[in-house]
N, C-alpha and C positions, 0 to 999 in steps of 0.2 A: 458311446463306443465300447465294444467288448474288450476287457483287459487282454493285454498281449500274452500273458502267461496262460490264460484260458484257451486262447486260439491255438497255441502250441500243443496243449494237451489234447484238444479235439483232433488236430491233424494227426498226432501220433496214434490215437485210437482208430481213426479211419484207415490208416496205413496197415495196422495190425489186422483189421477185419478183411481188407482186400487180400492180404497175403494168405489168410486162412481159407478164404473162398477159392482162391486159385489152386491151392493144394488139394482141396476136396474134389474139385473138378477134375484134376489130373488123375485121381484115384478111380473115378467112375468111368473114364474113357477106356475102351479096349479095341483092338483091331478085329476084323472079321474072323481071323483065325483064333481069336480068344486071347491074344497077347495084349498086355497093357502097354500103353504109350505114355511115357513120362512127360509131363508138362512142367517145364521149368519156368516159374514166374519171372516176369521181367523185374529187374532190380528197381526198387522204389527209392527215389532220391531222398536223402535224409535232410530234413529242413535245417537250415543254418540258423544258429542262434548267436546273437552278438554278445560278446563278453564286455561288460562295462569296465572301463579303466578309470572311472571317476568315483569319488567318494560321494555320499549323500549330499554334500554341500556343493558338488559340482567340480571340486578341485581334483587334479590328477592324483592317483594313488602313488605312494612312494615306491621306488624300484625295489623289487624283492631282494632280500639279502642273499649274497652269493655264499653258498655253503663252502666251508673250508675243505682244502684238499685232504685226502686221507692221511698224508704224512705230516700235516700241520699240527703242532702242539698248542700254539697260542697265537692269536692275532692281536696286535696292538695298533689300532688305527688301520692303516692299509698294509702294515708290515707283518709278515707271517714268519714265525720261527718254527722250524721243523724239529721233530724228535732228534734227528741226527745232529743238527746244530746245537740243540740244548745239551746233548751228551758231550759234544766237543767242549763246550763252555764249562760244563760241570767237571770234566776230567782235568781241564786246565786249572780250575779253582782248587781241586784236591791236590794238584801238583805243588801249589805255592802256599796252601793253608798251613798254618803252624798250630798244631793242637795244644802246644804249651802256652800259647798267647791268646787263642781264640777258640770259641766253640765251633766245631765242624758242623756245617749246615747239612740237613737232610736234603733229599732231592726236592721235596715240596717247599722247604724253606728257601732253597736256592732259586727255585722258580719264582717265588714271590719277590726275592731280591732282584732277580734279573728283570722282572716286569717293572719294578721301581726304577731301576737303572735306565731302562728304555724310555720311561716317561720323563725322567730328568733329561735324557738326551734329546727327546722331542722338544721339550721346553727350551733347552739351550739353542737348538737349531732355529726355533721360531723367533727367539729373542736375539739371535745372532751373537750369542755369548762367545761361541767358538771363533769369532772374528775379532773380539776385543783385544787390543794390544797388551793390556795388563794380564789378561788370562793367558795369552800365548806366551808371554814372558815367564809366567809362573810354571806353565807346562814345560817349557824348555829347561827351566831350572830343575824341576823334579825329574825330568828325563835324564839330565846329566847325572844327577845324584843316584838315580836307579841304575844307570849304566855303570857308574863307578862301583857301586855296591855289588853289582852282578860280577864285574871283573874281579873284585876282591874275593868274593865268596866262591866263585866257580872256576876261576883261572889261577889266581895267585894263592888262595888259601889251600889249594890241593897240595901245594909244595911246602906248606908251613906246618911244622910239627914242633912240639916241646917235649923233651925227654924228662924222665924222672930225675936223672942226674942234674939237668939244668935247674929243675925246681929245688932240689936239695942244695945246690950251690948258691942259688939266690937266697934261700932261707938263711944259710950260714953267713953270707956276706951282709945281710941286712937284718941280723938278729935283733938289733936295737929297735927296729921297727915293730917287732913282735914282742917286745918286752914292756911290761908295766912296772915302773919303778915303785918302790915302797912309798906309801902315803900315810900321813898321820892326820888326826883331827885334834884340835886343841881349842880351849877358850882362854882368854887372857884379859888382863886389866892393864891399861896403859895410862900413866900419869906423867905430868910435865916435870915433876920434881921428885927427888928421892924421898922426901919427908912424907908426901902424900902416899907414895907406894908403901912406906913402912906402916902407916896407919891402916892401909887396906890389908896388909899382911897380918896385922894384929887382929883385925876383925874376922878374918878367915880362920885364924888360929882359935878364936873364941867360939867358932862353930857356925858363923853366919854363912848363908848360901853364897856360893861363888857368883852366881848370876845376879843376885840382888846387889852384891857389892860392886860388880862391874857396871850395872845400870846406874849405880849411885855415884861412882867416882871416876870411871874410865873416860878418857877423852877420845877414844878410838870409835870409828863409825859402827863397830860391832857391838857397842854397848846396848843397843836396843834388842839384840839377840842374846844378851847376857854374856857378851864377850866371845861368843862362839864363831869360829872361822870355818870355812868349807875345807874339805880334805885337800891336802897339798903335798907335793913332793919337794925334794931338795932343789934349791935354786929359785924358790918362789918368793921368799922373804929375806930379811937381813941375815947374813951369815951368823952373827952373834945370837940372834933369836933362834935360828934353826939348830945351831950347835948345842943349845941347851934343850930345845923341845924334842928333838929326835931321840936322844938317849933315855928320856923319861919313860917310866913304865905307865901303862894305862891306869889312870886314877891318881897318879903321883903329881905333886905340885912343886914348882921351883921356888927359889928365893927371888930376890930382885935382880932383874937382868937389864943392863944398860945398853941401849942402842942409840943410833943417831936420831931416833924418833922420840926417845924419852926413856921411862923406866917401866919395865914389864913384870907382871907376875903371870906365869904360864901353868896351865893344868892340862895334862894329856887325857883326852877322852876316848880315843880310838886309834887303831892303826891297821893298815893293810900291807902285808909283806910283799916284797918284790916277786914278780912271777913272769914266766915266759910261756906264751901260747904255743902248744905243741904243733909240729909241722902238719899232721893230718887235718887240724882244724883250720889251717890257713892255706892248704894246698890249692884249693879252687881259686882263691884270691891271687895267689902267685901265678898260677897257670894263665889266668885271664890277663894279668899284667904282662907276662912274657909274650903271650900271643899278640897283644896290642902293640908291643914294641916291634915284633917281627912283621906285623901288618904294615906299620909305618915305614919300616925299612924296605919291605917288598914293594910298596907303592912308590917310594922314591926311586928305587931301581927300575921300576916299570917306566916312569917318566923319563929317566935318563936313557933307557934303551929306545923308547919311542922317539926321542929327539935325535938319537944317533941314526935311526933308520930313516927319518924324514927331517933333515936339517931345517932349523927355523931361523929365518932372517927377519929382523925388525928394522924398518927404515924410518928413522925419526921418532919423535915423541907422539903419543896418541892424543 
């Protein structure tokens, strides 16, 4: 049997020859008066060719992909997001993005994040996560927190201000908070009896190193550090100990000092004088503290006003 494609080609060639002959015949015919008579060839039917919808294996071909509409920016599954919707989302993102806490995304970066968010949403819907009671409880908790934060920032905070006078008053009233008391650093030798302290003092007078003598005879835990104590301010140790230690000059050594712990020999190794942090250095800290106090008062007033506008009645214990 002749192949089907060859048959179709032969038919088309025959049709072309018939059309050409008919045209030539019309050119040759003329009327007795010498006028030409146009001969319009009859329309030749076009052979129908069947379009196969099967693959070589005989299976139906997949449905052709539907081209996206011109306004579509991205298609995720069956969901299409238009340029207009993307712009709305991007504008909202820019409205709440904080450049001090995060990097502002470019349009391309935001598109990638939006696609990721949509994929997460599809997964959540497929797995019915949005119906899970624990998830819904957390969403409600976050919703209330966001709602309260919005009220604070956009309703109550508009009426909250802190003046420079208030900051200065707070600084004066809490000056101790910004004061660093004088501190000294010493090393010492502690013995349980006065005789041991006298022998240690003699060794020091003979030129022995203070740290070596402390490691040798001291009964205090600081002996392993050569008797060295960390910097301290008044009120840290025994009054008798501090009354001798603080007046010493750096490098000066005391005699034997008796306290309820035993007998000490003290050597001053350093000191830091009392200082007060200037107001400009702590202004921001004070401002934030006063703002926080006013926020708390404003929120309490908000709740009281809300209750007065919608009286609350509780019937029995929950």
